[in-house]
C-alpha positions as CSV (number, residue, x, y, z in Angstrom):
1,M,118.2,216.2,-8.3
2,C,115.5,217.2,-5.9
3,I,116.5,218.9,-2.6
4,F,114.4,216.3,-0.7
5,A,116.5,213.5,-2.1
6,T,117.0,210.6,0.3
7,V,119.3,207.6,-0.2
8,L,116.9,204.8,-1.1
9,Q,117.3,201.3,-2.3
10,K,115.1,198.3,-2.9
11,S,115.3,195.9,-0.1
12,D,118.5,194.0,-0.2
13,I,117.0,191.2,1.9
14,L,116.6,187.9,0.1
15,P,112.9,187.0,-0.6
16,A,113.0,183.9,1.6
17,K,114.4,186.0,4.5
18,L,111.8,188.7,3.9
19,L,109.0,186.1,4.1
20,K,110.4,184.5,7.2
21,E,110.7,187.9,8.9
22,H,107.0,188.6,8.2
23,N,105.9,185.1,9.3
24,L,104.8,184.0,5.9
25,S,105.3,180.5,4.5
26,I,108.0,180.3,1.9
27,T,106.4,179.0,-1.3
28,R,107.6,178.9,-4.8
29,I,105.0,181.4,-6.0
30,R,105.8,183.9,-3.2
31,L,109.5,183.7,-3.9
32,E,109.0,184.2,-7.6
33,L,106.6,187.1,-7.1
34,L,109.1,188.9,-4.8
35,N,112.0,188.2,-7.2
36,L,110.0,189.7,-10.1
37,M,109.3,192.8,-8.1
38,L,112.9,193.1,-7.0
39,K,114.0,193.1,-10.6
40,S,111.4,195.5,-11.8
41,E,112.0,199.3,-12.1
42,V,108.2,200.0,-12.3
43,A,105.1,198.9,-10.4
44,L,103.4,195.8,-11.8
45,S,99.8,194.9,-12.2
46,P,98.5,191.4,-11.3
47,A,98.2,190.7,-15.1
48,E,101.8,191.8,-15.7
49,L,103.1,189.7,-12.8
50,S,101.0,186.7,-13.9
51,F,102.4,186.9,-17.4
52,Q,106.0,186.9,-16.1
53,L,105.6,184.0,-13.7
54,N,107.3,180.8,-14.6
55,T,105.2,178.9,-12.1
56,E,101.6,178.0,-12.8
57,C,99.4,180.3,-10.6
58,D,95.7,180.8,-10.7
59,R,94.2,184.3,-10.2
60,V,92.9,183.6,-6.7
61,T,96.3,182.5,-5.5
62,L,98.0,185.5,-7.1
63,Y,95.6,188.0,-5.5
64,R,95.7,186.2,-2.1
65,N,99.5,186.4,-2.1
66,L,99.5,190.1,-3.1
67,K,97.0,190.8,-0.4
68,A,99.2,189.0,2.2
69,F,102.3,191.0,1.0
70,V,100.4,194.3,1.4
71,E,99.0,193.4,4.8
72,K,102.4,192.5,6.1
73,G,104.0,195.7,4.7
74,I,106.3,193.8,2.3
75,V,104.7,195.3,-0.9
76,H,103.3,198.7,-1.6
77,Q,99.9,198.8,-3.4
78,I,99.3,201.8,-5.7
79,F,95.7,202.5,-6.5
80,V,96.0,204.0,-10.0
81,D,92.3,204.4,-10.5
82,N,89.0,202.7,-9.5
83,H,89.8,199.6,-11.5
84,E,93.5,199.2,-11.4
85,S,96.2,198.6,-8.7
86,K,99.9,198.1,-9.2
87,Y,102.4,196.5,-6.8
88,V,106.0,197.3,-6.0
89,L,108.5,196.5,-3.4
90,P,109.0,199.8,-1.5
91,E,112.3,201.6,-1.4
92,R,114.0,201.6,2.0
93,N,115.6,204.6,3.5
94,N,119.2,203.6,4.2
95,G,119.3,205.9,7.2
96,T,116.2,204.5,9.0
97,G,115.7,201.1,7.3
98,E,112.0,202.1,7.0
99,N,109.9,201.6,3.9
100,E,109.3,204.9,2.0
101,I,105.6,204.9,1.0
102,E,104.7,208.6,1.2
103,H,105.7,209.7,-2.3
104,I,104.2,210.7,-5.6
105,H,103.4,208.1,-8.3
106,F,103.4,208.8,-12.0
107,K,101.3,206.9,-14.6
108,C,102.0,207.3,-18.3
109,V,98.7,207.4,-20.2
110,R,100.4,206.0,-23.3
111,C,102.4,203.1,-22.2
112,N,100.7,202.5,-18.8
113,V,103.9,202.4,-16.8
114,V,103.6,203.4,-13.1
115,K,106.7,204.7,-11.4
116,C,107.4,205.8,-7.9
117,L,108.9,209.2,-7.7
118,H,110.7,208.9,-4.3
119,N,112.6,212.2,-4.7
120,Y,109.3,214.1,-4.8
121,P,107.6,213.6,-1.4
122,V,104.0,214.3,-0.7
123,I,103.5,217.6,1.0
124,P,101.6,217.0,4.2
125,V,98.0,218.3,4.3
126,E,96.5,219.5,7.5
127,L,93.2,217.7,8.0
128,P,90.1,219.1,9.8
129,E,89.8,218.2,13.5
130,G,88.8,214.6,14.0
131,F,90.0,213.4,10.6
132,V,92.8,210.8,10.7
133,K,95.0,210.1,7.7
134,L,95.7,206.4,7.1
135,E,97.5,206.7,3.8
136,T,98.2,209.2,1.0
137,N,97.8,208.1,-2.6
138,Y,99.1,210.7,-5.0
139,V,99.1,209.8,-8.7
140,I,100.0,212.1,-11.5
141,F,98.8,211.2,-15.0
142,G,100.8,212.2,-18.0
143,L,103.5,211.1,-20.5
144,C,106.7,209.5,-19.3
145,N,110.0,210.6,-20.6
146,A,110.1,208.0,-23.4
147,C,106.5,208.6,-24.6
148,S,106.9,212.4,-24.5
149,K,110.0,212.2,-26.7
150,K,108.2,209.9,-29.2
151,A,105.3,212.3,-29.3
152,K,107.6,215.3,-30.0
153,L,109.5,213.3,-32.7
154,S,106.4,212.3,-34.5
155,G,104.8,215.7,-34.2
156,N,101.8,214.4,-32.4
157,Q,100.0,216.5,-29.8
158,L,101.3,215.4,-26.4
159,L,97.8,214.8,-24.9
160,N,96.4,213.0,-28.0
161,H,96.5,209.5,-26.6
C-alpha cells in the first residue's frame, strides 16, 4: 500500500439525494446513469454507459446529462486522449467529505479499461508566474494487471498490442 493512502469510498449518497443536493431534476435516466457508475469499478465511456442502460436514451440526452453531472461536480470526467472521455463517480475522502479528483489515471492499451489510482496522488507542479492551474489530468498508458499476466502466459511481448 502507498504511503499516501487515504480512506476513500464512492459516495454512499443515494442517487436521488445526490441529484437533489445539486439542484438537478430527478429523472429515470439520471438515476440509472448514477446507479451504473456507483456499481462500476472502472471509468465508463458514453458508449459503455449507453450499452448498459435499460432505459431508452438518445445520444444527445446522454451527453447532456453527463455534461450536467460534470458541471455540478457529481461526476469526474477523465480525458483519456483527444477523442475519448470516460466518466466515474469520484471517490470521497472520509475525513473531509470532499471529492478526490487529483490523482493518476491508468488506461490499459489492450482492454481499454480506465481506472483511477487514488493511492498515487499527482505531485504538485510549480507553474510559472501568472499561470493558474484549473485541473490536472494525468493518464498513464500501459497494460493492466490482468492483461500483463495474459501477455506473460502467452509469451507475447508486453507492448505488442
